PDB file with SEQRES, HELIX, SHEET and CRYST1 records, atoms N, CA, C and O in Angstrom:
SEQRES   1 A   69  MET THR ARG TYR GLU VAL ILE ILE TYR TRP SER GLU GLU          
SEQRES   2 A   69  ASP LYS ALA PHE ILE ALA GLU VAL PRO GLU LEU PRO GLY          
SEQRES   3 A   69  CYS ALA ALA ASP GLY ALA THR TYR GLY VAL ALA LEU ALA          
SEQRES   4 A   69  ASN LEU GLU VAL ILE SER GLN GLU TRP ILE GLU THR ALA          
SEQRES   5 A   69  LYS GLU LEU GLY ARG PRO ILE PRO GLU PRO LYS GLY ARG          
SEQRES   6 A   69  LEU VAL PHE ALA                                              
HELIX    1 AA1 TYR A   34  LEU A   55  1                                  22    
SHEET    1 AA1 3 ILE A   7  SER A  11  0                                        
SHEET    2 AA1 3 ALA A  16  GLU A  20 -1                                        
SHEET    3 AA1 3 ALA A  28  GLY A  31 -1                                        
CRYST1    1.000    1.000    1.000  90.00  90.00  90.00 P 1           1          
ATOM      1  N   MET A   1       2.856  -2.170   9.551  1.00  0.00           N  
ATOM      2  CA  MET A   1       3.339  -2.307   8.188  1.00  0.00           C  
ATOM      3  C   MET A   1       4.820  -1.958   8.172  1.00  0.00           C  
ATOM      4  O   MET A   1       5.259  -1.032   8.854  1.00  0.00           O  
ATOM      5  N   THR A   2       5.576  -2.702   7.393  1.00  0.00           N  
ATOM      6  CA  THR A   2       6.984  -2.396   7.218  1.00  0.00           C  
ATOM      7  C   THR A   2       7.112  -0.966   6.727  1.00  0.00           C  
ATOM      8  O   THR A   2       6.151  -0.412   6.192  1.00  0.00           O  
ATOM      9  N   ARG A   3       8.228  -0.384   6.890  1.00  0.00           N  
ATOM     10  CA  ARG A   3       8.422   1.037   6.602  1.00  0.00           C  
ATOM     11  C   ARG A   3       8.552   1.363   5.115  1.00  0.00           C  
ATOM     12  O   ARG A   3       9.579   1.870   4.665  1.00  0.00           O  
ATOM     13  N   TYR A   4       7.512   1.069   4.374  1.00  0.00           N  
ATOM     14  CA  TYR A   4       7.482   1.426   2.962  1.00  0.00           C  
ATOM     15  C   TYR A   4       6.845   2.798   2.797  1.00  0.00           C  
ATOM     16  O   TYR A   4       6.032   3.232   3.612  1.00  0.00           O  
ATOM     17  N   GLU A   5       7.236   3.464   1.723  1.00  0.00           N  
ATOM     18  CA  GLU A   5       6.622   4.735   1.370  1.00  0.00           C  
ATOM     19  C   GLU A   5       5.145   4.493   1.059  1.00  0.00           C  
ATOM     20  O   GLU A   5       4.805   3.535   0.365  1.00  0.00           O  
ATOM     21  N   VAL A   6       4.275   5.355   1.567  1.00  0.00           N  
ATOM     22  CA  VAL A   6       2.836   5.249   1.333  1.00  0.00           C  
ATOM     23  C   VAL A   6       2.342   6.559   0.729  1.00  0.00           C  
ATOM     24  O   VAL A   6       2.665   7.644   1.213  1.00  0.00           O  
ATOM     25  N   ILE A   7       1.563   6.439  -0.325  1.00  0.00           N  
ATOM     26  CA  ILE A   7       0.938   7.606  -0.943  1.00  0.00           C  
ATOM     27  C   ILE A   7      -0.566   7.417  -0.833  1.00  0.00           C  
ATOM     28  O   ILE A   7      -1.102   6.379  -1.223  1.00  0.00           O  
ATOM     29  N   ILE A   8      -1.245   8.432  -0.296  1.00  0.00           N  
ATOM     30  CA  ILE A   8      -2.702   8.380  -0.169  1.00  0.00           C  
ATOM     31  C   ILE A   8      -3.281   9.621  -0.838  1.00  0.00           C  
ATOM     32  O   ILE A   8      -2.830  10.742  -0.601  1.00  0.00           O  
ATOM     33  N   TYR A   9      -4.274   9.403  -1.667  1.00  0.00           N  
ATOM     34  CA  TYR A   9      -4.909  10.523  -2.359  1.00  0.00           C  
ATOM     35  C   TYR A   9      -6.394  10.234  -2.572  1.00  0.00           C  
ATOM     36  O   TYR A   9      -6.835   9.086  -2.514  1.00  0.00           O  
ATOM     37  N   TRP A  10      -7.140  11.284  -2.816  1.00  0.00           N  
ATOM     38  CA  TRP A  10      -8.564  11.166  -3.095  1.00  0.00           C  
ATOM     39  C   TRP A  10      -8.775  10.923  -4.580  1.00  0.00           C  
ATOM     40  O   TRP A  10      -8.195  11.623  -5.411  1.00  0.00           O  
ATOM     41  N   SER A  11      -9.596   9.941  -4.924  1.00  0.00           N  
ATOM     42  CA  SER A  11      -9.953   9.666  -6.304  1.00  0.00           C  
ATOM     43  C   SER A  11     -11.398  10.092  -6.513  1.00  0.00           C  
ATOM     44  O   SER A  11     -12.322   9.467  -5.991  1.00  0.00           O  
ATOM     45  N   GLU A  12     -11.582  11.139  -7.265  1.00  0.00           N  
ATOM     46  CA  GLU A  12     -12.939  11.615  -7.557  1.00  0.00           C  
ATOM     47  C   GLU A  12     -13.708  10.561  -8.352  1.00  0.00           C  
ATOM     48  O   GLU A  12     -14.903  10.358  -8.139  1.00  0.00           O  
ATOM     49  N   GLU A  13     -13.010   9.895  -9.268  1.00  0.00           N  
ATOM     50  CA  GLU A  13     -13.645   8.862 -10.095  1.00  0.00           C  
ATOM     51  C   GLU A  13     -14.185   7.717  -9.234  1.00  0.00           C  
ATOM     52  O   GLU A  13     -15.297   7.237  -9.455  1.00  0.00           O  
ATOM     53  N   ASP A  14     -13.392   7.286  -8.254  1.00  0.00           N  
ATOM     54  CA  ASP A  14     -13.796   6.167  -7.388  1.00  0.00           C  
ATOM     55  C   ASP A  14     -14.579   6.619  -6.158  1.00  0.00           C  
ATOM     56  O   ASP A  14     -15.172   5.799  -5.457  1.00  0.00           O  
ATOM     57  N   LYS A  15     -14.579   7.925  -5.900  1.00  0.00           N  
ATOM     58  CA  LYS A  15     -15.219   8.478  -4.693  1.00  0.00           C  
ATOM     59  C   LYS A  15     -14.664   7.785  -3.443  1.00  0.00           C  
ATOM     60  O   LYS A  15     -15.406   7.392  -2.543  1.00  0.00           O  
ATOM     61  N   ALA A  16     -13.332   7.651  -3.419  1.00  0.00           N  
ATOM     62  CA  ALA A  16     -12.668   6.963  -2.307  1.00  0.00           C  
ATOM     63  C   ALA A  16     -11.232   7.450  -2.207  1.00  0.00           C  
ATOM     64  O   ALA A  16     -10.674   7.997  -3.158  1.00  0.00           O  
ATOM     65  N   PHE A  17     -10.643   7.237  -1.030  1.00  0.00           N  
ATOM     66  CA  PHE A  17      -9.217   7.465  -0.862  1.00  0.00           C  
ATOM     67  C   PHE A  17      -8.488   6.238  -1.406  1.00  0.00           C  
ATOM     68  O   PHE A  17      -8.918   5.105  -1.190  1.00  0.00           O  
ATOM     69  N   ILE A  18      -7.396   6.470  -2.104  1.00  0.00           N  
ATOM     70  CA  ILE A  18      -6.569   5.403  -2.645  1.00  0.00           C  
ATOM     71  C   ILE A  18      -5.227   5.459  -1.910  1.00  0.00           C  
ATOM     72  O   ILE A  18      -4.619   6.523  -1.788  1.00  0.00           O  
ATOM     73  N   ALA A  19      -4.783   4.316  -1.431  1.00  0.00           N  
ATOM     74  CA  ALA A  19      -3.495   4.217  -0.755  1.00  0.00           C  
ATOM     75  C   ALA A  19      -2.625   3.252  -1.550  1.00  0.00           C  
ATOM     76  O   ALA A  19      -3.067   2.160  -1.907  1.00  0.00           O  
ATOM     77  N   GLU A  20      -1.383   3.657  -1.828  1.00  0.00           N  
ATOM     78  CA  GLU A  20      -0.482   2.848  -2.634  1.00  0.00           C  
ATOM     79  C   GLU A  20       0.884   2.733  -1.979  1.00  0.00           C  
ATOM     80  O   GLU A  20       1.314   3.626  -1.250  1.00  0.00           O  
ATOM     81  N   VAL A  21       1.563   1.617  -2.250  1.00  0.00           N  
ATOM     82  CA  VAL A  21       2.964   1.435  -1.871  1.00  0.00           C  
ATOM     83  C   VAL A  21       3.737   1.349  -3.184  1.00  0.00           C  
ATOM     84  O   VAL A  21       3.787   0.283  -3.797  1.00  0.00           O  
ATOM     85  N   PRO A  22       4.341   2.453  -3.627  1.00  0.00           N  
ATOM     86  CA  PRO A  22       5.014   2.461  -4.929  1.00  0.00           C  
ATOM     87  C   PRO A  22       6.111   1.405  -5.073  1.00  0.00           C  
ATOM     88  O   PRO A  22       6.364   0.930  -6.180  1.00  0.00           O  
ATOM     89  N   GLU A  23       6.756   1.036  -3.986  1.00  0.00           N  
ATOM     90  CA  GLU A  23       7.853   0.061  -4.047  1.00  0.00           C  
ATOM     91  C   GLU A  23       7.367  -1.371  -4.281  1.00  0.00           C  
ATOM     92  O   GLU A  23       8.149  -2.240  -4.665  1.00  0.00           O  
ATOM     93  N   LEU A  24       6.078  -1.612  -4.050  1.00  0.00           N  
ATOM     94  CA  LEU A  24       5.499  -2.940  -4.255  1.00  0.00           C  
ATOM     95  C   LEU A  24       4.526  -2.838  -5.422  1.00  0.00           C  
ATOM     96  O   LEU A  24       3.377  -2.443  -5.225  1.00  0.00           O  
ATOM     97  N   PRO A  25       4.957  -3.185  -6.630  1.00  0.00           N  
ATOM     98  CA  PRO A  25       4.129  -3.003  -7.824  1.00  0.00           C  
ATOM     99  C   PRO A  25       2.722  -3.587  -7.682  1.00  0.00           C  
ATOM    100  O   PRO A  25       2.545  -4.753  -7.330  1.00  0.00           O  
ATOM    101  N   GLY A  26       1.734  -2.744  -7.965  1.00  0.00           N  
ATOM    102  CA  GLY A  26       0.343  -3.173  -7.914  1.00  0.00           C  
ATOM    103  C   GLY A  26      -0.256  -3.215  -6.524  1.00  0.00           C  
ATOM    104  O   GLY A  26      -1.410  -3.613  -6.363  1.00  0.00           O  
ATOM    105  N   CYS A  27       0.499  -2.814  -5.524  1.00  0.00           N  
ATOM    106  CA  CYS A  27       0.014  -2.859  -4.140  1.00  0.00           C  
ATOM    107  C   CYS A  27      -0.742  -1.573  -3.819  1.00  0.00           C  
ATOM    108  O   CYS A  27      -0.139  -0.520  -3.609  1.00  0.00           O  
ATOM    109  N   ALA A  28      -2.069  -1.674  -3.783  1.00  0.00           N  
ATOM    110  CA  ALA A  28      -2.924  -0.518  -3.529  1.00  0.00           C  
ATOM    111  C   ALA A  28      -4.220  -0.976  -2.876  1.00  0.00           C  
ATOM    112  O   ALA A  28      -4.636  -2.126  -3.018  1.00  0.00           O  
ATOM    113  N   ALA A  29      -4.840  -0.061  -2.166  1.00  0.00           N  
ATOM    114  CA  ALA A  29      -6.126  -0.331  -1.527  1.00  0.00           C  
ATOM    115  C   ALA A  29      -6.919   0.965  -1.511  1.00  0.00           C  
ATOM    116  O   ALA A  29      -6.375   2.042  -1.751  1.00  0.00           O  
ATOM    117  N   ASP A  30      -8.204   0.851  -1.228  1.00  0.00           N  
ATOM    118  CA  ASP A  30      -9.024   2.049  -1.136  1.00  0.00           C  
ATOM    119  C   ASP A  30      -9.854   2.015   0.133  1.00  0.00           C  
ATOM    120  O   ASP A  30      -9.889   1.016   0.851  1.00  0.00           O  
ATOM    121  N   GLY A  31     -10.525   3.138   0.393  1.00  0.00           N  
ATOM    122  CA  GLY A  31     -11.390   3.223   1.553  1.00  0.00           C  
ATOM    123  C   GLY A  31     -12.182   4.515   1.537  1.00  0.00           C  
ATOM    124  O   GLY A  31     -11.797   5.489   0.889  1.00  0.00           O  
ATOM    125  N   ALA A  32     -13.279   4.513   2.248  1.00  0.00           N  
ATOM    126  CA  ALA A  32     -14.149   5.693   2.307  1.00  0.00           C  
ATOM    127  C   ALA A  32     -13.491   6.839   3.055  1.00  0.00           C  
ATOM    128  O   ALA A  32     -13.824   8.003   2.833  1.00  0.00           O  
ATOM    129  N   THR A  33     -12.550   6.509   3.946  1.00  0.00           N  
ATOM    130  CA  THR A  33     -11.815   7.534   4.686  1.00  0.00           C  
ATOM    131  C   THR A  33     -10.323   7.272   4.535  1.00  0.00           C  
ATOM    132  O   THR A  33      -9.898   6.195   4.118  1.00  0.00           O  
ATOM    133  N   TYR A  34      -9.550   8.275   4.883  1.00  0.00           N  
ATOM    134  CA  TYR A  34      -8.089   8.173   4.853  1.00  0.00           C  
ATOM    135  C   TYR A  34      -7.634   6.997   5.717  1.00  0.00           C  
ATOM    136  O   TYR A  34      -6.815   6.183   5.288  1.00  0.00           O  
ATOM    137  N   GLY A  35      -8.169   6.914   6.935  1.00  0.00           N  
ATOM    138  CA  GLY A  35      -7.798   5.862   7.875  1.00  0.00           C  
ATOM    139  C   GLY A  35      -8.165   4.472   7.388  1.00  0.00           C  
ATOM    140  O   GLY A  35      -7.389   3.532   7.560  1.00  0.00           O  
ATOM    141  N   VAL A  36      -9.325   4.330   6.789  1.00  0.00           N  
ATOM    142  CA  VAL A  36      -9.757   3.027   6.275  1.00  0.00           C  
ATOM    143  C   VAL A  36      -8.858   2.611   5.110  1.00  0.00           C  
ATOM    144  O   VAL A  36      -8.468   1.447   5.015  1.00  0.00           O  
ATOM    145  N   ALA A  37      -8.530   3.545   4.233  1.00  0.00           N  
ATOM    146  CA  ALA A  37      -7.649   3.226   3.112  1.00  0.00           C  
ATOM    147  C   ALA A  37      -6.283   2.758   3.620  1.00  0.00           C  
ATOM    148  O   ALA A  37      -5.723   1.797   3.091  1.00  0.00           O  
ATOM    149  N   LEU A  38      -5.751   3.422   4.632  1.00  0.00           N  
ATOM    150  CA  LEU A  38      -4.463   3.034   5.192  1.00  0.00           C  
ATOM    151  C   LEU A  38      -4.543   1.666   5.869  1.00  0.00           C  
ATOM    152  O   LEU A  38      -3.646   0.838   5.705  1.00  0.00           O  
ATOM    153  N   ALA A  39      -5.605   1.428   6.623  1.00  0.00           N  
ATOM    154  CA  ALA A  39      -5.782   0.120   7.278  1.00  0.00           C  
ATOM    155  C   ALA A  39      -5.897  -0.992   6.235  1.00  0.00           C  
ATOM    156  O   ALA A  39      -5.310  -2.061   6.397  1.00  0.00           O  
ATOM    157  N   ASN A  40      -6.647  -0.739   5.176  1.00  0.00           N  
ATOM    158  CA  ASN A  40      -6.780  -1.738   4.107  1.00  0.00           C  
ATOM    159  C   ASN A  40      -5.433  -1.995   3.436  1.00  0.00           C  
ATOM    160  O   ASN A  40      -5.112  -3.129   3.079  1.00  0.00           O  
ATOM    161  N   LEU A  41      -4.649  -0.931   3.268  1.00  0.00           N  
ATOM    162  CA  LEU A  41      -3.341  -1.070   2.637  1.00  0.00           C  
ATOM    163  C   LEU A  41      -2.400  -1.919   3.500  1.00  0.00           C  
ATOM    164  O   LEU A  41      -1.592  -2.680   2.967  1.00  0.00           O  
ATOM    165  N   GLU A  42      -2.498  -1.794   4.808  1.00  0.00           N  
ATOM    166  CA  GLU A  42      -1.661  -2.607   5.693  1.00  0.00           C  
ATOM    167  C   GLU A  42      -1.925  -4.093   5.457  1.00  0.00           C  
ATOM    168  O   GLU A  42      -0.991  -4.893   5.408  1.00  0.00           O  
ATOM    169  N   VAL A  43      -3.186  -4.454   5.313  1.00  0.00           N  
ATOM    170  CA  VAL A  43      -3.547  -5.855   5.054  1.00  0.00           C  
ATOM    171  C   VAL A  43      -3.029  -6.286   3.678  1.00  0.00           C  
ATOM    172  O   VAL A  43      -2.401  -7.337   3.547  1.00  0.00           O  
ATOM    173  N   ILE A  44      -3.291  -5.480   2.670  1.00  0.00           N  
ATOM    174  CA  ILE A  44      -2.911  -5.815   1.301  1.00  0.00           C  
ATOM    175  C   ILE A  44      -1.395  -5.906   1.157  1.00  0.00           C  
ATOM    176  O   ILE A  44      -0.893  -6.792   0.466  1.00  0.00           O  
ATOM    177  N   SER A  45      -0.663  -5.003   1.798  1.00  0.00           N  
ATOM    178  CA  SER A  45       0.796  -5.034   1.662  1.00  0.00           C  
ATOM    179  C   SER A  45       1.380  -6.288   2.314  1.00  0.00           C  
ATOM    180  O   SER A  45       2.337  -6.864   1.796  1.00  0.00           O  
ATOM    181  N   GLN A  46       0.817  -6.711   3.436  1.00  0.00           N  
ATOM    182  CA  GLN A  46       1.279  -7.954   4.053  1.00  0.00           C  
ATOM    183  C   GLN A  46       0.979  -9.150   3.156  1.00  0.00           C  
ATOM    184  O   GLN A  46       1.801 -10.058   3.030  1.00  0.00           O  
ATOM    185  N   GLU A  47      -0.190  -9.149   2.537  1.00  0.00           N  
ATOM    186  CA  GLU A  47      -0.534 -10.220   1.606  1.00  0.00           C  
ATOM    187  C   GLU A  47       0.398 -10.202   0.392  1.00  0.00           C  
ATOM    188  O   GLU A  47       0.792 -11.257  -0.104  1.00  0.00           O  
ATOM    189  N   TRP A  48       0.745  -9.017  -0.081  1.00  0.00           N  
ATOM    190  CA  TRP A  48       1.646  -8.877  -1.216  1.00  0.00           C  
ATOM    191  C   TRP A  48       2.990  -9.516  -0.870  1.00  0.00           C  
ATOM    192  O   TRP A  48       3.532 -10.293  -1.657  1.00  0.00           O  
ATOM    193  N   ILE A  49       3.524  -9.190   0.302  1.00  0.00           N  
ATOM    194  CA  ILE A  49       4.821  -9.715   0.745  1.00  0.00           C  
ATOM    195  C   ILE A  49       4.753 -11.232   0.941  1.00  0.00           C  
ATOM    196  O   ILE A  49       5.658 -11.947   0.512  1.00  0.00           O  
ATOM    197  N   GLU A  50       3.700 -11.728   1.577  1.00  0.00           N  
ATOM    198  CA  GLU A  50       3.550 -13.173   1.791  1.00  0.00           C  
ATOM    199  C   GLU A  50       3.485 -13.922   0.459  1.00  0.00           C  
ATOM    200  O   GLU A  50       4.097 -14.979   0.308  1.00  0.00           O  
ATOM    201  N   THR A  51       2.750 -13.379  -0.496  1.00  0.00           N  
ATOM    202  CA  THR A  51       2.626 -14.017  -1.803  1.00  0.00           C  
ATOM    203  C   THR A  51       3.968 -14.024  -2.530  1.00  0.00           C  
ATOM    204  O   THR A  51       4.340 -15.027  -3.139  1.00  0.00           O  
ATOM    205  N   ALA A  52       4.694 -12.909  -2.468  1.00  0.00           N  
ATOM    206  CA  ALA A  52       6.012 -12.851  -3.109  1.00  0.00           C  
ATOM    207  C   ALA A  52       6.945 -13.891  -2.507  1.00  0.00           C  
ATOM    208  O   ALA A  52       7.697 -14.545  -3.230  1.00  0.00           O  
ATOM    209  N   LYS A  53       6.901 -14.046  -1.187  1.00  0.00           N  
ATOM    210  CA  LYS A  53       7.742 -15.060  -0.530  1.00  0.00           C  
ATOM    211  C   LYS A  53       7.370 -16.455  -1.006  1.00  0.00           C  
ATOM    212  O   LYS A  53       8.248 -17.256  -1.327  1.00  0.00           O  
ATOM    213  N   GLU A  54       6.076 -16.753  -1.055  1.00  0.00           N  
ATOM    214  CA  GLU A  54       5.607 -18.074  -1.488  1.00  0.00           C  
ATOM    215  C   GLU A  54       6.035 -18.387  -2.921  1.00  0.00           C  
ATOM    216  O   GLU A  54       6.331 -19.536  -3.250  1.00  0.00           O  
ATOM    217  N   LEU A  55       6.066 -17.359  -3.767  1.00  0.00           N  
ATOM    218  CA  LEU A  55       6.420 -17.541  -5.173  1.00  0.00           C  
ATOM    219  C   LEU A  55       7.924 -17.419  -5.422  1.00  0.00           C  
ATOM    220  O   LEU A  55       8.386 -17.583  -6.551  1.00  0.00           O  
ATOM    221  N   GLY A  56       8.676 -17.132  -4.375  1.00  0.00           N  
ATOM    222  CA  GLY A  56      10.124 -16.987  -4.512  1.00  0.00           C  
ATOM    223  C   GLY A  56      10.548 -15.718  -5.226  1.00  0.00           C  
ATOM    224  O   GLY A  56      11.645 -15.648  -5.780  1.00  0.00           O  
ATOM    225  N   ARG A  57       9.693 -14.726  -5.214  1.00  0.00           N  
ATOM    226  CA  ARG A  57      10.002 -13.455  -5.881  1.00  0.00           C  
ATOM    227  C   ARG A  57      10.708 -12.513  -4.919  1.00  0.00           C  
ATOM    228  O   ARG A  57      10.511 -12.597  -3.707  1.00  0.00           O  
ATOM    229  N   PRO A  58      11.529 -11.618  -5.454  1.00  0.00           N  
ATOM    230  CA  PRO A  58      12.240 -10.679  -4.580  1.00  0.00           C  
ATOM    231  C   PRO A  58      11.280  -9.669  -3.954  1.00  0.00           C  
ATOM    232  O   PRO A  58      10.286  -9.270  -4.560  1.00  0.00           O  
ATOM    233  N   ILE A  59      11.602  -9.275  -2.746  1.00  0.00           N  
ATOM    234  CA  ILE A  59      10.820  -8.268  -2.033  1.00  0.00           C  
ATOM    235  C   ILE A  59      11.691  -7.029  -1.898  1.00  0.00           C  
ATOM    236  O   ILE A  59      12.745  -7.082  -1.264  1.00  0.00           O  
ATOM    237  N   PRO A  60      11.269  -5.917  -2.484  1.00  0.00           N  
ATOM    238  CA  PRO A  60      12.082  -4.697  -2.417  1.00  0.00           C  
ATOM    239  C   PRO A  60      12.310  -4.246  -0.972  1.00  0.00           C  
ATOM    240  O   PRO A  60      11.431  -4.366  -0.119  1.00  0.00           O  
ATOM    241  N   GLU A  61      13.500  -3.731  -0.725  1.00  0.00           N  
ATOM    242  CA  GLU A  61      13.787  -3.148   0.579  1.00  0.00           C  
ATOM    243  C   GLU A  61      13.032  -1.828   0.691  1.00  0.00           C  
ATOM    244  O   GLU A  61      12.961  -1.073  -0.278  1.00  0.00           O  
ATOM    245  N   PRO A  62      12.467  -1.544   1.865  1.00  0.00           N  
ATOM    246  CA  PRO A  62      11.767  -0.258   2.024  1.00  0.00           C  
ATOM    247  C   PRO A  62      12.748   0.903   2.044  1.00  0.00           C  
ATOM    248  O   PRO A  62      13.888   0.766   2.486  1.00  0.00           O  
ATOM    249  N   LYS A  63      12.288   2.038   1.560  1.00  0.00           N  
ATOM    250  CA  LYS A  63      13.093   3.254   1.596  1.00  0.00           C  
ATOM    251  C   LYS A  63      13.162   3.810   3.013  1.00  0.00           C  
ATOM    252  O   LYS A  63      14.061   4.584   3.341  1.00  0.00           O  
ATOM    253  N   GLY A  64      12.211   3.412   3.847  1.00  0.00           N  
ATOM    254  CA  GLY A  64      12.242   3.828   5.236  1.00  0.00           C  
ATOM    255  C   GLY A  64      11.675   5.193   5.503  1.00  0.00           C  
ATOM    256  O   GLY A  64      12.055   5.838   6.481  1.00  0.00           O  
ATOM    257  N   ARG A  65      10.779   5.651   4.664  1.00  0.00           N  
ATOM    258  CA  ARG A  65      10.146   6.944   4.892  1.00  0.00           C  
ATOM    259  C   ARG A  65       8.655   6.838   4.676  1.00  0.00           C  
ATOM    260  O   ARG A  65       8.195   5.998   3.903  1.00  0.00           O  
ATOM    261  N   LEU A  66       7.900   7.676   5.346  1.00  0.00           N  
ATOM    262  CA  LEU A  66       6.449   7.683   5.218  1.00  0.00           C  
ATOM    263  C   LEU A  66       6.046   9.034   4.658  1.00  0.00           C  
ATOM    264  O   LEU A  66       6.397  10.069   5.225  1.00  0.00           O  
ATOM    265  N   VAL A  67       5.325   9.037   3.569  1.00  0.00           N  
ATOM    266  CA  VAL A  67       4.917  10.256   2.897  1.00  0.00           C  
ATOM    267  C   VAL A  67       3.399  10.380   2.974  1.00  0.00           C  
ATOM    268  O   VAL A  67       2.680   9.445   2.622  1.00  0.00           O  
ATOM    269  N   PHE A  68       2.917  11.514   3.427  1.00  0.00           N  
ATOM    270  CA  PHE A  68       1.482  11.771   3.464  1.00  0.00           C  
ATOM    271  C   PHE A  68       1.140  12.714   2.336  1.00  0.00           C  
ATOM    272  O   PHE A  68       1.737  13.785   2.217  1.00  0.00           O  
ATOM    273  N   ALA A  69       0.184  12.332   1.503  1.00  0.00           N  
ATOM    274  CA  ALA A  69      -0.189  13.182   0.358  1.00  0.00           C  
ATOM    275  C   ALA A  69      -1.591  13.705   0.558  1.00  0.00           C  
ATOM    276  O   ALA A  69      -2.103  14.440  -0.287  1.00  0.00           O  
TER     277      ALA A  69                                                      
END                                                                             
């Protein structure tokens, strides 16, 4: 995954880990484990970027840091 900031947290409501890329609006995934949520996010973030390219939308530059929550 490109070097975007990643936030991962436990959602009691969803009973799952939620992983988000704040720089890519709406880009989030979940998983039963921290690792699964991160792996799912890698797929979703690539799809987010590919879709933005296809639609001619701007793709934010990554901040270049990884944050573990």
